[in-house]
C-alpha positions in Angstrom: 0.0 0.0 0.0 1.4 3.4 -1.0 1.9 5.7 2.0 0.5 9.3 1.6 3.1 12.1 1.4 3.4 14.3 4.5 1.9 17.8 4.3 4.5 20.6 4.5 3.3 23.4 6.8 3.1 26.9 5.3 5.7 29.4 6.6 4.8 32.9 7.8 6.7 34.3 4.9 4.6 32.4 2.4 1.4 33.5 4.2 2.5 37.1 3.9 3.3 36.7 0.2 -0.1 35.2 -0.4 -1.7 38.0 1.5 0.0 40.7 -0.5 -0.8 39.0 -3.8 -4.4 38.8 -2.7 -4.4 42.5 -2.0 -3.2 43.3 -5.5 -6.1 41.5 -7.2 -9.3 43.3 -8.1 -11.5 41.3 -5.7 -12.1 42.9 -2.3 -10.7 41.0 0.7 -13.3 40.1 3.2 -11.2 41.5 6.1 -10.3 44.9 4.6 -12.8 47.7 4.3 -13.4 49.2 0.8 -12.0 52.7 1.6 -8.7 51.2 2.8 -8.4 49.0 -0.3 -9.1 51.9 -2.7 -6.5 53.9 -0.8 -3.9 51.2 -1.3 -4.6 50.9 -5.0 -4.5 54.7 -5.5 -1.2 55.1 -3.7 0.9 52.0 -4.5 -0.7 50.3 -7.5 -1.5 53.2 -9.8 0.9 53.9 -12.7 0.9 57.6 -12.1 2.7 59.3 -9.2 0.9 60.7 -6.2 2.1 64.1 -5.0 4.1 64.0 -1.8 2.1 66.9 -0.3 -1.0 64.6 -0.2 0.2 63.0 3.0 2.2 63.9 6.0 4.4 61.7 8.2 1.6 61.5 10.9 -1.1 60.4 8.4 -2.9 57.1 8.7 -0.6 55.8 6.0 1.8 54.5 8.7 -0.9 52.2 9.8 -1.6 50.8 6.4 -1.1 47.0 6.1 1.3 47.3 3.2 3.5 49.8 5.1 3.5 47.7 8.2 4.3 44.6 6.2 7.3 46.2 4.4 8.6 47.6 7.7 8.4 44.1 9.3 10.3 42.7 6.3 13.0 45.3 6.7 13.2 44.8 10.5 13.5 41.0 10.1 17.1 40.1 10.8 16.7 36.4 11.0 19.0 34.2 8.9 17.3 33.1 5.7 18.4 31.4 2.6 16.6 34.1 0.5 18.4 37.5 0.3 16.6 40.7 1.0 16.4 41.8 -2.7 14.9 38.4 -3.6 12.3 38.7 -0.8 11.4 42.2 -1.9 11.1 41.0 -5.6 8.8 38.2 -4.5 6.5 40.3 -2.4 6.6 43.9 -3.5 7.7 44.1 -7.1 4.1 44.8 -8.3 3.8 48.0 -6.1 4.5 51.6 -7.2 6.3 53.3 -4.4 5.5 57.0 -3.7 7.6 59.4 -1.5 4.9 59.3 1.2 5.0 55.5 1.3 8.9 55.4 1.5 9.0 58.0 4.3 6.4 56.2 6.3 8.3 52.9 5.9 11.5 54.6 7.1 9.7 56.1 10.1 8.4 52.7 11.1 11.8 50.9 10.7 14.1 52.6 13.2 16.0 49.3 14.0 16.3 48.0 10.4 19.9 49.2 10.2 21.8 48.4 7.0 18.7 46.6 5.6 17.6 50.1 4.6 20.6 50.4 2.4 19.6 47.2 0.6 16.1 48.5 0.3 17.5 51.7 -1.4 19.6 49.7 -3.8 16.6 47.5 -4.7 14.4 50.5 -5.2 17.0 52.1 -7.6 17.2 48.9 -9.6 13.4 48.7 -10.2 12.2 49.9 -13.6 9.2 51.9 -12.5 10.9 53.9 -9.8 12.3 57.4 -10.4 15.0 58.6 -7.8 14.9 62.2 -6.8 17.0 64.5 -4.6 14.2 64.6 -2.0 14.1 60.8 -1.7 17.9 60.6 -1.2 17.6 63.1 1.6 15.1 60.8 3.4 17.6 58.0 3.5 20.4 60.5 4.5 18.2 61.6 7.4 17.6 58.0 8.4 21.3 57.0 8.5 22.2 60.3 10.1 19.9 59.6 13.0 21.8 56.4 13.5 25.1 58.2 13.0 26.0 55.7 10.3 27.9 58.2 8.1 29.6 55.4 6.2 26.2 54.5 4.7 25.6 58.2 4.0 29.0 58.3 2.1 28.0 55.3 0.1 24.7 56.9 -0.8 26.3 60.1 -1.9 29.0 58.5 -4.0 26.5 56.3 -5.9 24.1 59.1 -6.8 26.3 62.0 -7.9 23.9 63.2 -10.6 20.8 63.1 -8.4 21.8 64.8 -5.1 21.1 68.5 -4.7 20.0 71.1 -2.1 17.8 68.8 -0.1 20.5 66.1 0.3 23.1 68.8 1.1 20.9 70.2 3.8 20.3 66.8 5.2 24.0 65.9 5.3 25.1 69.1 7.0 22.2 69.0 9.5 22.9 65.4 10.6 26.6 66.0 10.9 26.0 69.1 13.1 23.4 67.3 15.2 25.9 64.5 15.8 28.4 67.1 17.1 30.9 66.9 14.3 31.5 70.6 13.1 35.0 69.8 12.0 33.7 67.2 9.5 31.2 69.8 8.3 34.0 72.2 7.4 36.0 69.5 5.6 32.8 68.2 3.9 32.1 71.6 2.4 35.6 72.0 1.1 35.6 68.7 -0.7 31.9 68.1 -1.5 32.1 69.4 -5.1 35.0 67.1 -6.0 33.8 64.0 -4.0 30.0 64.1 -4.4 29.1 66.6 -7.1 27.4 69.2 -4.9 27.4 72.8 -6.2 29.8 74.9 -4.1 28.8 78.6 -4.1 27.7 81.4 -1.8 24.2 79.9 -1.3 25.6 76.6 -0.1 28.0 78.5 2.2 25.0 80.4 3.7 23.3 77.1 4.2 26.2 75.5 6.1 26.8 78.7 8.2 23.1 78.9 9.1 23.0 75.3 10.3 26.3 75.7 12.3 25.2 78.9 13.9 21.8 77.5 14.8 23.3 74.8 16.9 25.9 77.1 18.6 29.1 76.3 16.5 29.7 79.9 15.6 33.5 79.6 16.0 33.7 77.0 13.2 31.4 79.0 11.0 33.4 82.2 11.5 36.7 80.4 10.6 35.0 78.8 7.5 33.8 82.2 6.3 37.1 83.9 6.9 39.1 81.2 5.2 36.8 81.4 2.1 36.6 85.3 2.0 38.7 85.5 -1.1 36.5 82.9 -2.9 33.1 83.8 -1.5 33.0 87.3 -0.1 30.5 87.4 2.8 27.5 89.7 2.7 25.4 91.3 5.5 23.2 88.2 5.8 26.3 86.0 6.6 27.5 88.5 9.2 24.1 88.6 10.9 24.1 84.8 11.0 27.5 84.8 12.7 26.4 87.3 15.3 23.3 85.2 15.9 25.4 82.1 16.3 27.6 83.6 19.0 24.4 84.7 20.8 23.0 81.2 20.6 26.1 80.0 22.4 25.6 82.8 25.1 28.9 84.4 24.2 27.9 88.1 24.2 31.5 89.4 24.2 32.3 87.5 21.0 29.1 88.8 19.4 30.1 92.4 20.3 33.6 91.9 19.1 32.2 90.6 15.7 29.9 93.6 15.5 32.8 96.0 16.0 34.7 94.2 13.2 31.7 94.5 10.9 31.3 98.2 11.6 35.0 98.8 10.8 34.7 96.7 7.7 31.8 98.9 6.4 29.0 96.4 7.0 25.6 97.5 8.4 24.3 95.6 11.3 20.7 94.6 10.7 17.8 94.0 13.0 18.5 90.2 13.0 21.8 90.6 14.8 20.4 93.2 17.3 17.4 91.0 18.1 19.8 88.0 18.7 21.9 90.2 21.0 18.8 91.4 22.8 17.6 87.8 23.3 21.0 86.7 24.6 21.0 89.6 27.1 17.5 88.7 28.3 18.4 85.0 28.7 21.6 85.8 30.6 19.6 88.1 33.0 17.0 85.5 33.5 19.6 83.0 34.7 21.7 85.4 36.8 19.6 88.4 37.9 16.0 88.7 36.6 15.6 92.2 38.2 18.2 93.6 35.7 16.4 92.3 32.6 14.6 95.5 31.7 17.5 97.8 32.3 20.0 95.7 30.3 17.4 95.3 27.5 17.0 99.0 27.4 20.7 99.5 26.9 20.6 97.2 23.8 17.5 99.1 22.5 19.4 102.4 22.9 22.3 101.0 20.9 19.8 100.0 18.3 18.4 103.5 18.1 21.8 105.1 17.9 22.8 102.8 15.0 19.6 103.8 13.2 18.2 100.3 13.1 14.3 100.4 13.5 12.6 98.0 15.8 10.4 95.4 14.2 7.9 92.8 15.4 10.6 90.3 16.3 12.2 92.8 18.7 9.0 93.1 20.6 8.5 89.3 20.5 11.9 88.8 22.2 11.0 91.4 24.9 7.5 90.1 25.5 8.4 86.4 25.6 11.3 87.0 28.1 9.1 89.2 30.3 6.5 86.4 30.3 9.1 83.9 31.2 9.8 85.7 34.5 6.0 86.1 35.1 5.9 89.9 34.4 2.7 89.6 32.5 1.5 93.2 33.3 4.7 94.7 31.9 4.5 92.4 28.8 0.8 93.5 28.3 1.7 97.2 28.5 4.5 96.7 26.0 2.1 94.8 23.8 -0.3 97.8 23.9 2.6 100.2 23.0 3.8 98.4 19.9 2.0 100.8 17.6 4.2 103.8 18.9 7.1 102.3 16.9 5.0 101.5 13.8 4.9 97.7 14.6 1.9 95.4 14.7 1.8 92.1 16.6 2.0 88.9 14.6 0.9 85.4 15.4 3.9 84.7 17.7 3.1 87.8 19.8 -0.5 86.8 20.2 0.3 83.2 21.1 2.9 84.2 23.7 0.5 86.7 25.3 -2.4 84.2 25.4 -0.3 81.6 27.1 1.1 84.1 29.6 -2.4 85.4 30.5 -3.7 81.9 31.0 -0.6 81.1 33.1 -1.4 84.1 35.3 -5.0 82.9 35.7 -6.3 85.9 33.8 -8.5 83.6 31.7 -11.0 86.2 30.7 -8.3 88.4 29.2 -6.9 85.3 27.5 -10.2 84.6 25.8 -10.4 88.2 24.6 -6.8 88.0 23.2 -7.9 84.9 21.2 -10.8 86.9 19.7 -8.5 89.8 19.0 -6.1 87.5 17.3 -8.8 86.2 15.0 -10.0 89.7 14.2 -6.4 90.7 13.3 -6.3 88.0 10.6 -4.1 85.4 12.4 -6.8 82.8 13.0 -4.9 80.3 10.9 -2.2 80.2 13.6 -4.8 78.8 16.0 -4.2 75.2 15.0 -4.4 72.0 17.0 -1.0 72.3 18.6 -1.7 75.9 19.8 -5.0 74.9 21.4 -3.3 71.9 23.0 -0.8 74.2 24.7 -3.6 76.4 26.0 -5.4 73.4 27.4 -2.2 72.1 29.0 -1.8 75.4 30.8 -5.4 75.6 32.0 -5.3 72.0 33.2 -2.0 72.8 35.0 -3.6 75.6 37.0 -6.7 73.4 37.7 -9.1 75.5 35.6 -10.8 72.4 34.2 -14.2 74.1 33.5 -12.6 76.9 31.5 -10.5 74.3 29.6 -13.7 72.6 28.5 -14.9 75.9 27.1 -11.6 76.4 25.3 -12.0 72.9 24.0 -15.4 73.7 22.6 -14.0 76.8 21.0 -11.3 74.6 19.5 -13.9 72.4 17.8 -15.8 75.4 16.6 -12.7 76.7 14.8 -12.5 73.5 12.8 -9.5 72.0 14.7 -10.0 68.2 15.2 -8.7 67.2 18.7 -6.3 64.2 18.8 -5.5 61.5 21.2 -3.3 63.6 23.4 -6.0 66.3 23.8 -8.7 63.8 24.8 -6.4 62.0 27.2 -5.4 65.2 28.9 -9.0 66.3 29.5 -10.2 62.9 30.5 -7.4 62.6 33.0 -8.2 66.0 34.6 -11.9 65.4 34.6 -11.4 62.1 36.3 -9.0 63.7 38.8 -11.6 66.3 39.7 -14.2 63.6 40.3 -16.3 64.5 37.3 -16.7 61.0 36.0 -19.9 61.7 34.0 -18.1 64.3 31.9 -15.1 62.1 31.5 -17.2 59.2 30.2 -19.0 61.5 27.8 -15.7 62.8 26.5 -14.4 59.2 26.1 -17.5 58.2 24.1 -17.1 61.3 21.9 -13.5 60.3 21.2 -14.6 56.7 20.3 -17.3 58.1 17.9 -14.6 60.2 16.2 -12.4 57.1 15.7 -9.8 58.2 18.3 -8.3 55.6 20.7 -8.4 57.4 24.1 -7.6 55.9 27.5 -10.8 55.1 29.4 -11.5 57.2 32.5 -11.3 54.1 34.8 -7.6 54.0 34.2 -7.1 57.3 36.1 -7.4 57.9 39.8 -9.4 60.6 41.5 -7.2 63.3 43.2 -7.6 63.0 47.0 -8.1 66.8 47.1 -11.3 66.5 45.2 -12.8 63.4 46.9 -16.0 64.2 48.7 -15.4 63.1 52.3 -18.5 61.9 54.2 -19.5 63.7 57.3 -18.4 61.8 60.3 -20.8 61.8 63.3 -19.1 60.8 66.5 -21.7 59.3 68.8 -19.3 58.5 71.6 -19.3 60.9 74.6 -16.4 63.3 74.4 -14.3 63.6 77.5 -14.6 67.0 79.1 -11.5 69.2 79.2 -10.4 71.1 82.2 -11.4 74.6 80.9 -14.8 73.2 79.9 -15.2 71.7 83.4 -14.3 74.9 85.1 -16.7 76.9 83.0 -19.5 74.4 83.8 -18.8 74.8 87.5 -18.9 78.6 87.3 -22.2 78.4 85.6 -23.6 76.1 88.2 -22.3 78.3 91.1 -23.9 81.3 89.5 -27.2 79.6 89.3 -27.0 78.6 93.0 -26.1 82.1 94.1 -29.0 83.6 92.2 -31.4 81.1 93.8 -31.0 82.8 97.2 -31.8 86.2 95.9 -35.4 87.3 96.7 -37.3 88.0 93.6 -39.6 91.1 93.6 -43.3 90.3 93.5 -45.3 91.4 90.6 -47.9 93.9 91.8 -50.9 94.7 89.7 -51.8 98.4 89.4 -55.3 99.5 90.0 -56.9 101.5 87.2 -58.6 104.7 88.3 
């Protein structure tokens, strides 16, 4: 009798392959909703390209099954007889990769390591994929976060004709964030020869701006001075250098550079003076907050002597630093006097003032400032993040009822609250013992498709727990002062009992 052949079990890799092939067919899978399937066909299976601006990195695209599947494949470091390009050819060769899909995959694969380099090479080898400068910058940012600059070097050398301004900015930014300013200087000197980047005054401004933003003004100044014969600096570069010294809290170096610029015939702009003003205010906040206004006035006098007019950024620096030391009344008076210098508040000024008024528990004035901000034409700046900051401040000062009114105003303005907003309010409502409102807010989040933490997960703050009235039925022991007072009352009654009371006599009517 012929024995039956044993059944070979299906591996998880084969199951995933069958699942992906099933998704690419025209039939609708029973376990996927139709909108999700149409989204996958539009993004990955269409022959035309989808614009990158259609999605952001925080979009639901990161939760798409195809994105999660590819990310799991790249994070899979188990030893297999099939190489990564072969596995990708087997499972994902029928897809059309868009920039949004690639960026979401990279964000979901922080531990993939060098597998991302294999993924990039496989993408470049596919016939229906067009490599751009922006896509290369995504991979440079990925390896820069891991400080794997050997992989970055390999990417740049293999794509000399593709890399451009986006990739250059990504390379310089990641080197500076990794604390390697010396490598940035050497990279700029050899980037045209080694990688094909354009080396001109604009690229120099880019490198200087990133170095100064992170406090490496000394390296930026040396780079500018060494290339002065090749790229003569302009006033914008000089302002960047002054701002870089101020970011590093080195006010003496900033003043020294300002003196050199004046002797060289350069005009100091409002950017440099605003940076010096901010540096002075921050140093005063750390050492002596009472000297902040006097020291800031000295910088403003120098500004007036040099003939540099104040702008909205000047007042933003003063108002924000005054609000940091809780001088809300002084900041409010300065806000009202901005028109004397021909300046109007912008969205930054309004947001700083609203947060400061809420922090000072002047909630009515904060609401009026929101209405004033809308009437001034800056209602677009009242986005979800700004409202979340308002709610955080109001919940921090235990104004939960007013935070609910601001939450209602947030929804009226068209801002859809997210998970963090709902969790913040539910937690505070639960802490204040308002379980009914917390449950209603949780049901509202569920109806909007937001996964919030249920109120039962939070504890009620002991300060807001209603304590039952305790009635002590036991007889309390009498203290000595109470006993003496009782005796005095008794003796007084005894003494009055021996006094003869006058008789009530009736008067005769005549």
